[in-house]
N, C-alpha and C positions, 0 to 999 in steps of 0.2 A: 202281451202273452207270456213272455219270459218272467216279468215280475210277478204276474198272478200265479204262475206255477210254483214259484219259490216262496212266496209270502206266507202261505199257511204252514209249510215246513218249517220256516225259520222264526215265526213270529214269537214263539215263547223265548227264543235266545236273543232277541232284538232289544238293544237298550236305545238305539237311534238308528234312524234309516233315512238316508237322503237319495231321492229319486231324481235323476237328472236326464232330461231330453230336450231336444230342440223345441219339441211341442209336448208339454206336459198334460197329463190326465189326472185331475185332482181326485177322481174317484179311485184311482188305483192306490192302495195302501192307506186309505184314509182311516181305517180301523186300527192301524198300527201307530198313528200319530206321525207319519212320514212327513219329512220336509220336501217339497216339490220345488225343484230348481229348473227354470227354463234357461238353458245356457248351451254354448259351444265349449266342449271340453278341451279345445286347443286354445281358447281365449285366456290371455294372461291374468285376467281378473278372477276367472274362475279358478285357474290353477293356484293362485295366490290364496284364495279364500278356502277351497275345499280340498287341494292336494298338497297340504302342508306336510312337512316331514313327520313320519311315524304317527299319523293321525287316523288310520283306517285299519280295521281288522279283516275287512273283507271288501273286495271290489268285484262286482259282476258287470258284464257287459255282453250284449247280445246283438249281433248283426249291425255293429256300428264301425269297427275299426277299419273296414275296407274303404270308408268315406273320409278318413282322415288325411290330411296333408302328409303327416309322418307317423305312421302307426308306431315305429321304433322309438320316437320321442315321447309319445304318449305313454308307451310301455315302461320307459326309464322313469318317468314322472310317477307313475303308479307304484313302481317298485320303491321309490324313495318315500311315497306316502304310506306304505305298508308298515305296521308295527311287527315286531318280531313274532312270529307265529302266524302272521297274516297270510291271506290266501286271495289270489287274483284268478278269477275263472272267467274267460272270454270264449264266446263262440263268434264265428265269422265266415265269410265265404272266402274261397281260395281257389287256387289252381285253374281248372277247366270250367269253372262256373260260366254258364252261358256260352260255351264254346262254339255253339250253333250260330249265334248272333256275331261273335268276333270273327268267325270263319268267313262271313259275308262281308262285314264292314270294315274288317282289318283293325278294329279299335274296340275298346271297352274299359271297364274299370281294371286298375292294376291291383289284382287281389294278392294279399300278402300269403307266404306260405307258412304252416305251423313251424317248419324247421328253422326258417329264418327267424321268426319271433321267439322261438325257444332259444336260439343262439344269443339273441339280445337279452333275454331274461337271464341266462347263465352269466353274461358279462356284468349284469347287474347284481350278482350275488344270490339270485333266486334259485331255488331247486325245482326243476321241472318235473311234474307228476304226469301229466299227459300232454302230448303235442301230437294230434293226429287229424286226419281228414278222411272223409269218405265221400263218394260220389253217389247220386241217385239221378236217374234219367226218367223223367215223366214223358208219357206220350199223349198227344193231342190229335184230334181228328184233322185238323187244318193248322196251317201256320197262323192264321188269324186267331184260332183259339189259344194257341201258345203265346202270342202277343197280349191277348186279353188277360191270360193268367198273369203275365208279367206286370201289366198294368194294376191288377188287383193286389198283387204283392208289394209293389213299390220298390222292389230291389232289383235294379238292373243298370246296365252301363250305357243305357241310351239317354240322350239328352232329352229334358223335358219338352224341348222344341225341336225334336227330330223332324226334319222336313217330310212332306208328304212322299218326296221321291225316295227317301231312305226307307220308309214304311212299305212302299210299293216293291222296292228291291228286295227286302226281307220277305215279303209275301211270295214273290216270284222265285227267289233263289234258296229258300229255306231247304236244307237237305231232308229228304224224306226216306223213310224206311222202305223196305221192299213191300210191306203192306200199305204204303201210301200214307204212313202216319208222320206227324211233326214231333220231333223230340225236343226236349229243353232239359239241360243238365245243371243240376245244383251240386256244389261241392262243399258242404258245410265242414268247417274245421274248428277244433277245440284246443284251447291252451289252458292248463291249470298249472300254477306254480305257487310255491309258498316261500316265505322269507323265514329262514331257520334261526336267524340270530338278531 
C-alpha cells in the first residue's frame, strides 16, 4: 500500500526504482520498470549489493524497522548509502503500540522510539526533518474482534505459534472500556532525515 501511494507521485522523477521485501509483489511498480528484490535488508549480501556507499537518492521504508534485529545498525547503513542531498523516510510502530496485549502477556515487540532513531541519524551526520509519533486507539465489540483485526494486519507482537492458552488468556483478561468495548492502540512513528553534504 505504501509503495502504491507514492509511485504515481514520484513516477515522473524516477530514473530507477528498487522495491525490496521479504515477499515481493511483481505487480507493484511494474509500469515503472522497477527492480523487485526479495531479500532480508539485514543480510550481508543485500547490504553489499544494494546499500553501497553514496548509491541512493531516496530510501523509503514502511512498517518494517520494528522487525529488525538492530534498527540503529540499519539506519547507519542507510545513512552511508545516501548520496549528498538524499532523503530517508521511514514509518514504523513505536511506544505504546499494542499496550493492551503487552499489559496481559508482559511481552511484545520492542518498538524503537523516533527520538532514539533521530539521535542515531544525527550521529551519522544526517539532518532530522521530522521525528514524531502519534497514537490512535481503535475500539472493537469484543476482544476476539480485536485479535481478528490483528490477524488481518499481520503487525503484532504475538508469536505465530501463540498457544491456545495465551489466546484464551487474552480473550479473558483484555481490558474493556466502561461501555464494554475492547481497545487496540497503534502508535505509528515517522522519521524523515536528509544528508546535506
